[in-house]
Structure formats: structure tokens, C-alpha cells
N, C-alpha and C positions, 0 to 999 in steps of 0.2 A: 617784744611784740606779741609773743604767745601769751604772756600773762595779761596784757591789755585785752586780747581777744577773749580770754576767759572771764575777765571782769565785765567787759561790755556785754558778753552773752548772758551773764547772770542778771545784769540790770535790764536787758531787753526782756527777759522773762517776766519781770515785775512791772515793766513800763505800761503795759496795756491796762493794768489794774490801778496803778497809782496816779498816772498822768491826768485823767479826767478830774479827779478830786482836787489835785493840786491846782489845775487850771481854773476850776470853779472858785477856789478859795482865794487865790492870789492874783489872777489875771495878769495885768501888765507888769506888776511887780515881779512875778515869776519870769516873764519874758525878758525883762531887763537883766535879771540874774543869770538866766541861761545864755543870753547874748554875751555877757561878760566872760562866762566860762568858755564859750566857743572861741572868742577872740584870743584867749590865752592858751588854747589847746594846740598841740602838735598835730601833724598830719598822720593820725593813727586811728585805731578803732574806737577809742574813747571819744574822739571828735565826731566820728560818725554817729555814735550814740547821742551825743549832746545836740548835734544838729537835728537829729530825729525828734528829740524831746522839745526842741525849740519849735519845730514845725507843729508838733502835737499841741503845744501851748497856744500857738496862733490859731489852731483849728477851732478852739472853743471861744476865741475872741473875735477874730476876723479871718474866715477861711481863705479869702483871696490872698492873704499875706503868708499863708502856711506853705504855699507851693515852693517858694524860693529856697528856704532852708532845707526842705525835704529833698528837692532836686539836688542841692549841694551834698547832702548826706549820701544820696545814691551814687553820685559821681565819685566821691571819695571812697566809698565801699567798693565800687568797681575798680578803681585805681589800685586798691590794696588787695583785690581778689578775695574779699571776705564774703563768702557765700551767705552766711547767716544775716549779715548786715544788709546785703543786696535784697534778700528775700523779704526782710522785715520792712525795708523802705519801700519796695515795690508795693507791698500790701497797703502801707500808709497812703501812697499816692493814689491807689485805687479807691480808697475810702474817700479821699478828698474829691476826686473826680466824680464819684457816685453822688456825693452830697451837693455837687454843683451841677448835676444834670447830665454829665457825660457818662452814661451807663456803658456804652460800648467801649470807650477808652478805659474806663475803670476795669472792665473785664480782662482787657489785655494785661494790665498790671497784676491783677489777681492771679491770672493763669501763669505768668512768669514766676510769681512767688510760689505758687503751688508746685510747679515743676521742680524748683530748687529744693523745696521741703520733701518732695517725693524722693529725690536723689539722696537726701540726708536721712531719709526714713523718720522724719520729724512729724509724727502723727498728730500731735497736739496742735501744731500750727496748720497742718493740712485741714483740720476741722474748720479753723478760722477761715481759710481761703475758700473752702466749699460753701460755707455760710455766706461769705461776701459775694461770691458769684451768683448764688441763689437770690440774694437781695436785688441784684441788678435786674434780673429777670422779673422779680416781683414788682419793682418800680415801673417796669414796662407793661405790667398786667399780663405777663406771659406766665401764668400760674403753673401749668404742667411742667415747664422747664425749671421753674423755681423750686417746685416740690421735689423734682428729681434730685437736685443738688442738696436740698435740705435733708432728705432721707439718706443720701449717701453720707452726709456729715453725721447724722444720728447713728447710723450703723458703725461708723468709725469711732465716735465718742463712746458708745456702749462697749465696743471691743477693747478700748484702752481703759475702761472703767473709770472715767473721769467725771465725777458728779457735776462739777461746775460747767464743764463743756456740755453735758447732757441737758442741763438746765438752759444754757444759752441757745442750743439748737431747738429745744422745746418752745421757747418764746418766739423764735423766728417762724416755726411751723404754725403756732397759734395765730401769729400775725397774718400769715398767708390765708388761713382759713377765715379770719375775720374779714379780709378783703373780698372773700367769695361768699360772705354772709352765711357760713356754715356754723351755726351757733353750737351745736353739739360737739363738733370737732374742736372748736375754739375753747370750749369748757374743758374738754378732755386734755388738750395739750397745755392749757393754762395751769390745771391742777398738776400735770406731769412736771411742769417747770417749777412750781412751788415745792413739790416733794423733793426734787433733786437739788434745788437751790439751798434748801434747808440742810440737806446732808453735806453739800459741798461748801457751805459757808459763802455762797455767792449772793451778796445782799442786793446788787443791782438786778439780777435775774429774779429775785424774790419779788421786788416791786413790780416788774413787768408781768410776772405770772399772776399776781393779785389783780393787776389792771385787766388782763385778758379774761380772767374769771368774771370781772364786772361787766366787760363788754359782751360776754356770752349771755349773761343774765339780762342785759339790756335788750339784746336780740330776741330773747325768749319772752320779753314783756314783763319780767319780774323786776320792777323799778326799785323796790325796797332792798332786795338782795343786791342789786347792782350798786346802789349807793353804799351799802355796807362794805363791799369789796373794794370800791374806789377809795373810800375813807381809810380803809385798812392800809391800802398801798401808800397813800399820802402820809399817814401817820408813821408807818415804818420807815419811809424815805426820809422824813424830817428827823427822826431819831438818829439816823445814820448819816446825816448831812449829804444825802444823794439828791442834790438840787436838780441835776439834769434829768434824773429818772422820774421825779414826781410831776414833771410838767404834763406828761401824758394823762395820768389819772386825774390830775386837777382839771384838765380840759374836758375829759369825759364826764367827770362829776358835774361840771357846770351845765352840760347839755341836759341833765336830768332835772334841773331846777325849773319848776313850772312858772314861777314868777319871772317875767322878762327882765325887770330891773335887777333882781338878785342874780339872775343868770348872767347878765352882761357884766355885773360887778365881779363875779367869780371868773368869768372868761378874761376880763381885763387884768385881774391879779395873775392868772396863769400866763398871759402874754407878756406881762411885765417881767416875770421871772425868765421866760423863754428868751426874751430879747437880750438878756444878760448872759445866759449860759448856752443856749442852742438857737441862735438867731436864724439859721438857715434850715432847720429841721422840718421834716414832713408833718410832725405834730403841730408845729407853729402854723404851718400853712393851713391845716384844718381849722385851727383855733381862729385864725384871722377871717376865714370864710364864715365861720359860725358867728363871730361878733358882727360882721357886716350884715348877715341875714337877720340876726336878732334886732339890730338897730332899725332895719327895714320893717320888721313886724311891729316894733314899738311905735314907729312913725304911723303905721296904718291905724293904730288905736289911739292916736293923739289928735285932739281937736284944734289946739293952738297952731295957726299957720307958722308962726315964728319957730316954735319948738319943733314942729314937723319938718320944716326946712333944714334945721340944724341936724336932726336925726338922719335925714336922708343924705346930707353931706357926709356924715360920719359913716353911714352904711357904704356909700360909694367909695370913700377913702380906704376902708378896710377891705372891700372886695377887690379894688384895683391893686392893692398891695398883694392880696392872695393870688390874684391872676398873674401878676408879674412873677411871683415866686414860683408858681406852678409851671409857667413857661420856661423860666431859667433852669428848673430842675428836670426839664424834659419828661414830665410826668403827665401823659395824656389823660389818664383816668381822673386824677385830681383836677386837672384843668377843666374837664367837662363838668365836674361837680360845681366848680366855682362859676363857670359860665351859666349854668342853670339858674343860680341865685342872682347873677348879674342880669339875666333876661327878665326875671321877676321884677327887679328894681327898675329897669329901663321901661318896661311896660307900665309900671305904676306911675312913672314920671312922664309918660306919654312919648318916650323916645323910641317909637316903633321901628324906625329904620335901623337903629343900632341894635335893637333887640332881634330883628330879623337876621342881621349879619352874624350876631353871636349864635343864633339858633342854627344857621347853616354850618358854622364851625363846629358846634356840638355834634351835628349829624355826621360831619366828616370824620371827627374823632371816633365816634361810635362805630362807623363803618370800618375804620382802620383797626380798632380793637377787635372787632368780631371777625376780621379777616385772618387773624392769627390762628395758631394751632390750639385754640382753646375750645375744642368741640365739647368737652365734658360740661363746661359752664353753660354753653348755649343749650345743650340738651337739658340741663337742669332747669334753666329758665322756661324752656318750652313745656316741660312737665308741670312746673308750677302754674303756668298759664292755663294748661288744660284742666288741672284740678280746680283752679279758681273758677273756670267757666262752669264746670259741673256743680260746684258749690253754689254758684249764682242761680243756675237752673233749679236746683233743689230748693233754694230759699224762695224763689218765685212761686214754685208749686205749693209750698207751705203757706204762703200768703194768700194764694188763690183759695186754698182749702179753708183758711180762717175766715176769709171774706164771705165765701159762699155758705159756710157752715153746713155743707153737705158733702157727701162723697158718693162716689159710684163705684161699682165693681171694677170698672176699667181703671179708675184712678188708684184704687187699692192695689190692683195688680201692677200698675206702673210703679207705685212706691215699692212694692216687693221687688220688682226688677232693679230699681235703683239701689235698694238695700243689698241685693245680691251682687250687683256691680261694685258697690262700695266695699263689700267683703272680699270680692276677688281682687280689687285694686289694693286693699290693705295687705292681703296675703302676698300679692305680687311685689309690693313694696318691701315687705319683710324678707322675701326670697332674694330680691335684688341686693338688699343690704348685706345679707349673709354671703352672697356670691361675690360682692365687691370686696368684702373683708378678706375672703379666701384669696381672691385675685391679688389684692394688695400684698398679702403675705407671700404668695408665689412670686410676685414681681421682685420683692425684696430678696428672696432666695436666689432668683435668677440673676439679679444684679451682682450679688456676692460671688456666684459661680463665674460670671463674666469677668470679674476682677481677678479671680484666681487664675482663670484661663489666660487672661492677658499677661499676667505675671509670668506664667509658664512659657508663653510664646516668646517673651522678651529673653528669658534665660536660654531658650533653644536657639534664638537668633544669635545671641552672644557666643554660645558654644560653636555654632556653625561658622561664625566669623573667625574665631580663633583657629578652627580646623583649616579654613581656607587660607589664612595667613601662614600656617605651618606648611601647607602644601606649596605655597609660592616660595617660601624660604628654602624648602627642600629642592625644588626644581632649580632655583638659582645656585644652590650649592653644587648640584650635579653639573650645571653648565660651567661653573668656575673650575671644577675638577677637570673636565674634559679639556678646557682651554689651557689650563696649567700644564697638563702632561704633554699636550701637543707642542707648546712653546718650549718646554723643557727638552723635548726630543730634538727640536730644531737647533737650539743654541748650545747644546752640549755635544752634538754629534761630531762636528768638525774638529774642535780641540781634542776630544777624546780619541778620534780616529788618528790624528797626527801623532799623539802620544803613543798609541799602540803601534803605529808604523815605526816610530823611532825605536821602541823596545824590541820589536821583531828584528829590525835591521841590526841592532846591537847584539842580539842573540845569534843570528845566523851569519853575519859577516862583520865581526867586530873590527877587522882590519880596515874597513872603509871609514871607521869613525876615529882613526888615529890622526894625530897632527892637528894642523889648523882647521882642516875641514871638520874633524870630530868636535873640536872646540866650538866651531861655528854652529854645528847642529845642537850641541848642548845648550848654548846660549838661546838658540831659537826655541828649544823645547822648554827651557826655564821661562822664557817670555810667554810661550803658549800656555804654560801652567798658571802664570800670573794672570794672563788675560782670562783664562778659564775661571779663576777665583773671582775676578771682578765681575765676570758674566753671571756666575752663580749668585753673587751678592745682589746684582741687578734683578735676577729672577726672583730672589727672595723678597725684594722690595715690591716687585710687581704682584706677586702672589698675595702679599699682605694687603696691598691696595684693593684686591678683590674681596677681602674680608669685610664684614659688616661694620666693625668698630675701628678699622685702620684709616686714619685721616692724614692728609699732607700737613706738614708743619712749615709754613712759609717764613722766610726771612729775607732781608735785603742782601743781595750778593752781587759782586762785580762780575761783569761779563768776561773780563779778562781771566778770571779764575777758571771758567769753563774751558776757554781756549787753551790755557796752560795745561789743564787736565788732559785734553784731547792730544796735545803735542807729546805729552809724556806717555800717554797710553799707546799711541801709534808710533812711538820712537823706534828707530831701527830701520833696517833696509825695507823699503816699500816699493812696489812696482808703480806706485802712483805718487805724484808730487802733491803734498798737502800745504795749503797756504792759510795763514791766520793773520788778519790785520790787527793793528793796535786798537783796543777798545777800552782803555783804562778809565775813560770818563763816563761810560755807560754802566748803570746798575739796574737790576731787576728785583722785584719782590715776589719770590716764589719758593717752592720747596727745592733746594739745590740738588738733592738726591734724585728726585723725579726728573728734573730737567737734564741732569748729567747722564742718566740712563738713556733718555730720548736722543740726546745729541750723539752719544756713543754708538747707538744702534744705527742712526742715520749715516754716520761716518763709515761704519763697518759695511753697511749696504752699498755705499758709494764706492768704496775701495773694491769690493767684490764685483761691482758692475763695470768698473773702468780699468781693471787691472790688465786686460788684454788689449787695450787701446794704445796705439803709439802716442807718446807724449801725453799720457793721461794726467789730468789735473783735477784737484778738488779744492774748492775755495769756500771758506766760511767768512761771512760778512755780518756786521751788526749796525743798525741805524735806528733812530727815533722816527716814528710816524705818528704825528699828533701826540697823544698821551701814551701811546703804546710803544713797545720795543719790538723790532723785527729782527730775528736771527735767521739767516738763510744759508743753505749749503748748496752749491752748484757743482756739477761734474760734466765732463764732456764724453760720457759713456754712451751706450746705445739708447738710453731713455727707457724709463719704466713703462711697462705695458698698462693699458687702461684698466684691464680686469684686475691686475695686481693693485693698482692705485685705489680701487674700490674698497680694499680692506680698511682704509683709513676711515670709512664712513659706514661700513656694515659691521654688525655685532656678531655675525655667525662665526663659528669656529670651523676652519677648513681642516680636513684630514691630511693634506699634502703640505709638507713643510715648504716646498718651493713656491707655494702661492702667497707667502708673506706672513709667517708667524712673527717675524721681527717687526713688521708694520703693525700687527696686533698690539705688541707691547707699546709702541709709539702712540697708537690711537688711545688705548685705555689710560696710560699715564698722562697724556696731554689733556684728556677730559677731566681727570682728577684735579689738575691745577688750573683749569679754565683756559687752556692754551689752544688756539685755533691753528690747524695744520692745513696748508695749501700746497698743491702739487702742480707744477707746470713741466710738461715733458713733450718732446718732439723726437720722433723716431730718428736715430742716427745722430742726434745733436745734443744728447744728454738730458738731465733732469735738474729741476730746481725745487727744493723743499723749503717752505717758509714757516717759521714758528712765530705766531703773533701773541705776545705776552701782554695781558691787561695791565693798566696802571695800578698803583697801590691804592 
């Protein structure tokens, strides 16, 4: 078992890197092979690993069929209590849910996986979990929360000095900045990704880093540079057989082609590849929307009614497919983009009612997005809008000056004011950038300090918990000690007093112990010593029962054995008549030592209570009541007082032996063997104690 766990753990470490390539190359052939291995596997950690690989293979072919083997992998890992397997499979389920649009459910799985890896101090996989949680927020356009998790992952990756992980985190941060249209930051983290991917030998991250550098150049308006970086990404990916990774740069490169026919051809090539390797990816969603839009633009420039109709049908088909995918992925931002293009198509076809309905849906989506905690993005858009208005005013002023070919002192002064304002705005912008950079650094340091403080608090809480448990155990030990000495005083006082009396009589008046009377005293003192030894053995058993690690050892015993023991123990002249019925057919499943001490103490108490009553009688009986066995002892003594009977239900230790220390023994030993004790007493008419023993 242990060797299997080591083998499976080693394979899990390589699985994230090898499985996508194998799935792309072999497809259903790989799935059939893995299914055959699963069917032949035992219920061990290797089967957990193989089920996980089977789910991963389906992930790249048909994600809907990936859930069943992955769930089976999780159930088996939980059954085997294999923490690493549980964490790995929870992470895989999160990725599948995320790619099918259930981002909230995906986060639950990622957070379970993260908690397990934290307990294992597995920082490598903690980085993966933080990235995956950040991606779910990014899909929901909640960029502040996404960036929080991405930078936590980056801090951890840099702390463990793992170049491949640093590259992986870098491309996720670049992706988030791309969605926020921040070209400078996209370029910065795209270059960061390429640098560390090259050092760490992470070929997949290398392709993504080159792609984000191309995206940044596209945003900056440098089309030639963007084409260079996209072509570099595709060429590198093809050389290394990274078919999944090159779909993104292929799609981005197609968008830069000015000729619509060539662009559509490039987009169709990219979609054909994505349909094979990543049919449900966000990149394919964008590509489908782009193809639909390009067919629409081509239709607008086509004169032939037949060709135009065919192009419009194709545009609608691709946009419908993109719309359906965006809805199923629960990606409101992408859905709004697709609907904008769908509105343009519907208006061009004269379907104004449908266009109006889609427009209302876009407004609702935008309202929902802007109601989130994305204040920074809104502020950025408002600033851009204000700058655009000022640029427009300046352009209009320049046009009026060019048209009039004159200028006045007032206009010159106005231009001077505008220039001054522009300089102030530029200076203010530079100051804000420096302040934001400083704030970002301070936030990073603060986050690290919070993590350290949280760790220290956890250690302090753990130490306090251990101290509290030690105090509880100490108090319990003191309570047991007090109870033990009280009971010891009670059960040893009478036999020892009798022995001392006999020895004193023998020393002072030895003539009184001669003959038959002396022999009788010696027999009684021998019996008393024997009873004292039995009592001490019972006391030792009880004191051990109070210890933390002492447990009863039940076995099946005949009831008649207990009655025979009592007859032998109380054999000899007694002031009370003892009756024991035949109970050879009854058997109980309990610890015989515990039950024997209980019955001995009950009998001794009954003898003590009834010995001064004329015609005193004590009778033991045994019977079945349902599945339980009832043992009862009845006497015709004065009856036990109510306050003494409470000892059987109260856990406090009394300082007066006459209040019932013997009943304390009965109560504690009965609880240890799950025996219920009931008392029925009436003043002047005796008492009945019933022991109810549970079935086996």
C-alpha cells in the first residue's frame, strides 16, 4: 500500500505536464487504453491515479464525459484516506466545472484542494490552487479579486524559486490585464512569462507569453510587431507539438489580417484545430464570434443576393454557436460581446424586435458587471472618457483656427491655458502611476505580513488548546484521586477495625479465645481477611476503571456463575437469609469482573441494611425482558433513603462514607459496562435494585 502511494504520488507530479500532450496525440485510443487499465486495477492508489488520468483524457475530447471517472477517482481516494489523491482530484473537478461555466462550484473544489495542500505544506500545488481560484473570478469579470489571488500565487512561486510556476502565474496575470485593456501591463507580464518559461523549460508558458506580447502590441496599435510575436508563438508551438497552446495565437493572428477572405480562412483553420483539442475553451468562443462577425462584414460588401444570403446564414450560425457557448460557460462579459455582434446582424437583416431584445440583455449584463467591486476599472473608464472629451475640444479649436486662419489674443491665451492644463494633467498622471506602483508594493508586503500573522495566530491557538486540554486532564485526575481515597476509607474501615478488635482481644484476654469460641473467632477473622482481600481487588479494579486507558473486557458469562460466587463469598453464619434461584439458561455479554464487584457491593449493602430486621431475607432473581437481561436484588429492610439513592445518578464525591461510597462504586462500574441501575424503595418495606444489561 505504502509503495503504491509513493508510485502514484510520483506519477501525479508528472501528470499535469504529460496528460494534455498524450490526449492531443492519441484521443480515443488513449481513453480505451486507460479504461482497460482501470478495469484490471485493484482498489488502491494506483487505480485512483488511473481514473484521474482517464478523466483528464476525456477532458480534451468530451468534457461532459470527464466527470464520471474523476468523481470515481475522488470517491476511491476518500475511501483510502489518501490526502494527496483527494487534493489532486478535487482540483481536477474544479477545472472541469470552471470550463463548463460553474465557477462558484469550481471554487469550492479548488478551496478544498488548497486546504489539504496547506496542511501538507505542498507549496507547489498551493500555487496551482490559487491560480485556479483567481481564474474563476476572472471569468466572472471580478478582476480585483482575481488579481488578489494571482499575486498571492506569484509571491509563493517566487518564494519557492520555481521558474516554471513563475511563468505560469505570469501568463495568468497578463491575461487579466488583457481583459482590462491595460496594454503596458500585458506586455510587462508577457515578457516576464517568456523570461521565466525559458529558464524553467516550460514550453507551454513560452507560447502563451509570446501570445500576450502580441496582444499588447495589438492594443498599442503596432500591427507589424503583433504579427511577429503571434507568428513566433505559433512556430514555437508547432515545433514542440503544442497543438492546444497554438490555437490562441492562431486566432489572434487571424484578426490582424486586413483581407476578410484571408482572415476568415485563418480563423476557420484555427477553429478546426480547436474543435479537435479544446472544443469548449474561451479562445474558441472568441474565435467563433470573430468568424460570425467577419462573415457579416463580408456579406455587407457582397453584391450577389445568393452569395449574400449564404454569408448571412453562416454569420448567424457561428454567432449562435458562440452565444450558446458563452451562456453555458456563465461568462457574462463574453456573452455581451457576442450579443453586440448579433445585434448588428439582426439590424442588418431587419429583425429589429430581436435586436431590441438582445440590446436589453446587453444592458442588463453591463449593469450587473458594473455593480461588482470593480471600482478601479470604472474609474479608469471615466478618466479615459474625460481625456477623450478634452482631446475632442482641442481638436475642434484647432480646426476653427485653421478655417479662420486668424487668431486673437484671447484664443492664444486659451491655448496657453489648455497647454498648461495638459502639462498639469501629464504631471498628475505620472505622479499617480508612481503612487500606484508604491501602493502595489506596500500591498504586497502587507499581504505577506498578514499571512505570517495568521500563521502565528494558528500556532498560538494550537498551544492554547493543548494547555486547556492539559488543565482538564489535571482536574479530572484530582477528582479521581479524591473519589478513590474516600471509597478506600469506606470499604477498608470495617474489615480492618474487626481485625484490630480481634488482635486487641487476643492480647488482653487470650483466655476468651480458647476452645470452640476461639476457633470460631479465628474462622471469622480468616473469612474477614479473605473478604478484605476480595474488596481490595474490587477497589483496584474500580480505580483502574477511572484511569484514561483502562477499558472493560466483555465476554459471554453464565448468570449462574455470578450467583455461585455470591453464595461462596457470603457463605457462613449470616443474620440474613440469602436466596439465589436457578439461572443456568441465562447468559450475559459483559465484563464479569465489573459485574461481580457491582453485585457483591449490592449484596453487602443489603445485608448491612437488613441484619437487624427479624426474619430478614435477601433474594436475587434473573429474567429476560425483551433483548435485555434483568438482574434484581430485593430485601425486606428499612428501605434506602432518597438522598442516598441520588448517589447512583450524581457524580460528586461526598466526604461522609455513610452517604454511600459503595453506591459510587456501583454507579461508576455500571456506567463503564453500559448497565442501567434502577432503585425502588419504600420506607419500612425494603429496597429493590435492578441491573439492566444490554444485549450483545
